[in-house]
C-alpha positions as a LaTeX table, in Angstrom:
\begin{tabular}{lrrr}
\hline
Residue & $x$ (\AA) & $y$ (\AA) & $z$ (\AA) \\
\hline
Unk1 & 123.30 & $-14.24$ & 244.30 \\
Unk2 & 123.98 & $-12.23$ & 240.79 \\
Unk3 & 124.85 & $-14.05$ & 237.95 \\
Unk4 & 126.55 & $-12.75$ & 234.86 \\
Unk5 & 125.53 & $-14.94$ & 232.03 \\
Unk6 & 127.06 & $-14.45$ & 228.35 \\
Unk7 & 123.94 & $-14.58$ & 226.40 \\
Unk8 & 125.92 & $-14.51$ & 223.21 \\
Unk9 & 127.69 & $-17.81$ & 223.76 \\
Unk10 & 126.24 & $-20.76$ & 221.60 \\
Unk11 & 125.56 & $-21.05$ & 218.29 \\
Unk12 & 122.05 & $-20.18$ & 218.59 \\
Unk13 & 122.73 & $-17.57$ & 220.71 \\
Unk14 & 120.74 & $-16.04$ & 222.63 \\
Unk15 & 117.48 & $-18.35$ & 222.33 \\
Unk16 & 118.86 & $-20.74$ & 224.58 \\
Unk17 & 120.51 & $-18.63$ & 227.08 \\
Unk18 & 117.31 & $-16.68$ & 227.64 \\
Unk19 & 115.33 & $-19.68$ & 228.00 \\
Unk20 & 117.71 & $-21.04$ & 230.84 \\
Unk21 & 117.79 & $-17.56$ & 232.39 \\
Unk22 & 113.50 & $-17.52$ & 232.41 \\
Unk23 & 113.67 & $-21.18$ & 234.02 \\
Unk24 & 116.26 & $-20.69$ & 236.50 \\
Unk25 & 114.77 & $-17.48$ & 237.86 \\
Unk26 & 111.09 & $-18.92$ & 237.50 \\
Unk27 & 112.66 & $-22.34$ & 239.44 \\
Unk28 & 115.27 & $-21.22$ & 241.84 \\
Unk29 & 115.17 & $-18.96$ & 244.82 \\
Unk30 & 114.04 & $-15.16$ & 244.90 \\
Unk31 & 117.13 & $-14.21$ & 246.15 \\
Unk32 & 118.68 & $-15.30$ & 242.64 \\
Unk33 & 119.47 & $-12.19$ & 239.78 \\
Unk34 & 120.40 & $-12.88$ & 236.26 \\
Unk35 & 122.24 & $-10.25$ & 234.31 \\
Unk36 & 122.19 & $-11.40$ & 230.40 \\
Unk37 & 125.10 & $-9.70$ & 228.70 \\
Unk38 & 124.72 & $-9.02$ & 224.96 \\
Unk39 & 123.82 & $-7.25$ & 221.98 \\
Unk40 & 120.37 & $-5.37$ & 223.74 \\
Unk41 & 118.13 & $-4.92$ & 220.95 \\
Unk42 & 118.45 & $-8.91$ & 220.10 \\
Unk43 & 118.17 & $-9.56$ & 223.68 \\
Unk44 & 115.35 & $-7.57$ & 224.16 \\
Unk45 & 113.35 & $-9.15$ & 221.38 \\
Unk46 & 114.28 & $-12.86$ & 222.81 \\
Unk47 & 113.12 & $-11.97$ & 226.23 \\
Unk48 & 109.70 & $-10.33$ & 224.95 \\
Unk49 & 109.08 & $-14.04$ & 223.35 \\
Unk50 & 108.70 & $-14.92$ & 227.58 \\
Unk51 & 105.54 & $-14.61$ & 229.32 \\
Unk52 & 106.62 & $-16.09$ & 232.41 \\
Unk53 & 109.48 & $-13.89$ & 233.55 \\
Unk54 & 110.05 & $-12.09$ & 236.89 \\
Unk55 & 111.53 & $-8.84$ & 235.15 \\
Unk56 & 112.67 & $-7.44$ & 238.45 \\
Unk57 & 115.22 & $-9.94$ & 238.77 \\
Unk58 & 116.03 & $-10.04$ & 234.77 \\
Unk59 & 118.82 & $-7.48$ & 234.36 \\
Unk60 & 120.46 & $-6.39$ & 230.26 \\
Unk61 & 123.65 & $-5.30$ & 230.00 \\
Unk62 & 124.78 & $-4.32$ & 225.95 \\
Unk63 & 127.47 & $-5.75$ & 224.63 \\
Unk64 & 127.48 & $-5.00$ & 220.91 \\
Unk65 & 130.46 & $-7.63$ & 220.29 \\
Unk66 & 130.80 & $-11.27$ & 220.32 \\
Unk67 & 133.75 & $-13.31$ & 220.25 \\
Unk68 & 133.20 & $-16.42$ & 217.48 \\
Unk69 & 133.98 & $-19.82$ & 217.07 \\
Unk70 & 137.78 & $-20.24$ & 216.10 \\
Unk71 & 139.19 & $-16.95$ & 216.96 \\
Unk72 & 142.37 & $-16.94$ & 218.88 \\
Unk73 & 141.45 & $-16.84$ & 222.98 \\
Unk74 & 144.83 & $-14.47$ & 223.26 \\
Unk75 & 143.27 & $-11.95$ & 221.20 \\
Unk76 & 139.76 & $-11.51$ & 222.66 \\
Unk77 & 140.96 & $-8.71$ & 224.93 \\
Unk78 & 142.32 & $-6.70$ & 221.84 \\
Unk79 & 139.89 & $-7.61$ & 219.44 \\
Unk80 & 136.56 & $-7.61$ & 221.28 \\
Unk81 & 136.88 & $-5.11$ & 224.30 \\
Unk82 & 133.37 & $-4.75$ & 223.94 \\
Unk83 & 132.06 & $-8.21$ & 223.66 \\
Unk84 & 129.66 & $-10.28$ & 226.26 \\
Unk85 & 132.67 & $-12.01$ & 227.43 \\
Unk86 & 134.68 & $-9.10$ & 228.41 \\
Unk87 & 132.02 & $-7.09$ & 229.74 \\
Unk88 & 130.40 & $-9.75$ & 231.88 \\
Unk89 & 133.48 & $-10.54$ & 232.99 \\
Unk90 & 134.13 & $-7.04$ & 233.97 \\
Unk91 & 131.15 & $-6.64$ & 236.06 \\
Unk92 & 131.89 & $-9.52$ & 238.18 \\
Unk93 & 135.72 & $-7.47$ & 238.72 \\
Unk94 & 133.59 & $-4.94$ & 239.65 \\
Unk95 & 132.03 & $-6.67$ & 242.16 \\
Unk96 & 128.60 & $-6.15$ & 240.31 \\
Unk97 & 128.08 & $-9.89$ & 240.28 \\
Unk98 & 128.90 & $-12.97$ & 242.19 \\
Unk99 & 129.42 & $-15.19$ & 239.41 \\
Unk100 & 130.00 & $-15.16$ & 235.54 \\
Unk101 & 129.15 & $-18.00$ & 233.23 \\
Unk102 & 129.65 & $-18.53$ & 229.57 \\
Unk103 & 128.93 & $-21.44$ & 227.27 \\
Unk104 & 131.09 & $-19.84$ & 224.63 \\
Unk105 & 134.71 & $-20.39$ & 224.04 \\
Unk106 & 136.23 & $-21.77$ & 226.85 \\
Unk107 & 140.11 & $-20.51$ & 225.66 \\
Unk108 & 138.31 & $-17.17$ & 225.54 \\
Unk109 & 136.89 & $-17.44$ & 228.56 \\
Unk110 & 140.29 & $-18.35$ & 230.35 \\
Unk111 & 142.40 & $-15.78$ & 228.45 \\
Unk112 & 140.26 & $-12.82$ & 229.53 \\
Unk113 & 139.57 & $-14.32$ & 233.07 \\
Unk114 & 143.33 & $-14.55$ & 233.51 \\
Unk115 & 143.89 & $-10.80$ & 232.47 \\
Unk116 & 140.70 & $-8.97$ & 233.94 \\
Unk117 & 140.27 & $-11.40$ & 237.38 \\
Unk118 & 143.74 & $-10.99$ & 238.60 \\
Unk119 & 144.11 & $-9.89$ & 241.87 \\
\hline
\end{tabular}
């Protein structure tokens, strides 16, 4: 199973997102892969802080933009097409992931999901 994780969703991103991904990869079945979506430079620096990491099951997807708290959910696709939310959902839509998870703006995730994942 391949899970895309919005690594820029929380206020302290990406520290907690990367720590959670590392823990999941170490504790869950070997067939789990995680794709962290966010600013590649920031993600690489945070990933480097972890020694116990199965690098063969962790992948990074560059998304230079992020949705900030308080932004109008309906404007996410227009204002932030390169955000971690939009890029993560596009990976899922393209069949490159089985799931997308974000601790970011619920409204932004819902609005982007309606447009990107529609059948």
